[in-house]
N, C-alpha and C positions, 0 to 999 in steps of 0.2 A: 215274628219269628225270623232269625238268624240264619241266612244261608252259608253254611259250612262248606259247600262242595267247592272244592279247587279246581273243577273242570269249566271249560270255557260254558258260558249260560248260553242257552238256547234261545236268544232273540235278538230283532235289528234293529239299528238305531233309526228311528223314523227321520232324524235331523241332520242332513249331511253337512250342513255349516252350522257347527257346534262351538268352536272357540274363535269366535270372528278376527279377534285382534291377531292371533297366530296364523289363521287360514289368509286372511287379506294379505298380510305381510309375505307369504308363502306365495302366494298368485301373484301379487306385484312383482317380485323379484323374477320369477319366470320370464311375466310378460316383458319387463324392461329388458332381459336377454335377448328376447324376439326381437324386440325393438331395435337393440343394438346390432342384433345381426343382419337386421334388415338395412339400417343405415349403413353397415360395412359392405354389405353387396353392392349397394347403389355406389358407395364410393370405389370399390373396386373396380366395379366395371367400367365408371366412367375414366378412373384413372390409367387402366389398362388401354384405353380406347383414345385417350388424349391427343395423341400425335399422331392419329391416322384422319383419313379424309373418306368421306363417303357421298358418292354422288345418288340424286335422287331425282324423280319429275314430280314437280309441285306446280299446279296451275298449267300443264303441257310445257312447262320450262325444265330444262337440266338445271340441277342447283347442286354446287359441289358446296360441301360444308364439311366442319370437324364432327368427325364422328360421335364424339361426346355429347354435343350438342343436338344432333341428329337424332339419337336415341335414346336423349333423355328423358322425355315425356313418357316412351313406351316402359323404359327401365322403373321410372318413379310408380307408373300405374300398376304395372304388373306386382313391384314389390310393395306398394300399398295394399291391393287387394289381396295378395299370398298372405302378407302381415295378419291383415284382419280376419282372413279364413283360420290361419293358424293360431291367432290370438283367443277366437270362441273356441278352439279345440285344446289350448293351452291352459284356457280356465278352466274348461270342466275336466281334464285330466288331472291337473293339481288339484282340482277340488276334491275329485275322489280319491288321490293319493295323500292330500293332507288330513282328509277324514281319517285314513287309517292311520294317521298319526294322533289328532286331536280328539277322535274319540277316546282312545284307549289313555289319553293323557287326563282328560275331562273324569273319567273312570278313578284312576288312580287318586285325583284330588278328592273326590268324594268319599272312596272307599278310604284313603288315608285318614282324612279328617274323622273318620266313624272309628277308626281303630287308634286314633289318637285322642279319641275322646274317653276310652278305655275298654273298647269292645274287640276283645281278644279272642273272639269266636268267628269274628266275621272274616271273609276270605275277599281277596281283591280277583275280579271277573273279569277276563278280557276274552272278545270273542274271537273265536277263531279265524285264523288271518290278519288278524290286526298287528301291530308291534307291538313290542315291549312285553311278548308272554313268557320269555325267560325270566326277565324282572318281576314279573307279577308272583312267578313261581317262588323265585328266591325271597322276596317281601314276604309270602305266605308262607313260607317253611320258618323264616323269623317271626313272624308272630306266633305260629304253632309253637316253636321253641320258648317265647317270652310265656305263654301260656302256660306250659307244661312245666317252670320253672317256677312262675306264679303261685301257681295252683298247688306245686310240692310248699312252697315257704306258706300258705295259707293253712295246708292242712297240719304243716308243723308248729306254726302257732295255734291253732286250733288244739291240737294233742298238749301242748305246753300251756295252756290257759287253764285246762283241765286238771291240771297236777295240784293235788290236794296242799301238799308240802309248801308249796308258794305263799308268801304273805297277800295279803287282801289288796294293798294297793300295788303288788305288781302285778297280781291277776287283773284288775281291774285296767291297766295300761296294756296288759297284752290282749284284752277282750277290743279296748278301742283300737288297737293296731288291727286286729282282725278285722272289726267293722268296716276302719278304713279301707283296707285291701278290698271287702265287698262293696263297698259302695263306690269305689273310684273304677273297678274293672268289672267286667263282665267275661268270666272265665267258663 
């Protein structure tokens, strides 16, 4: 049975990782941005402290050294730990965000394939809160218009084929045209 309802379906997607290639690239891009931010943070901190000196007690001795060298282990350690923690958060958040994009893309592909196969009763259903709801609405309107126009043509052909004044070869051609419309489309 074909669903002709244009409202959002009442279903929840069970799989979050739907379009693996798209979602993987999406997540990796954000992780690379996070990594670049961590490297930039380390670089700017070390650059900003390169011409200063720091004194510290090491093994009961007073040691004076470049601030950049003195704080480098702490800066690198802190940045690595922060980047790892944020990396996990970024993966989870971008997975959920990409799911809101990949899910509708997956539905669009399935629904458009069905419509392209001739089912002009079918409607594209996008969950509430997902992206592309306006596009789904516009495509559903287009499919409805195509269905209406093709139904009108089918009815005109049907009315014309029953006309008794037409020669038999032309009536046969019109019947064939009517059968072709009915075999290619679900109206």
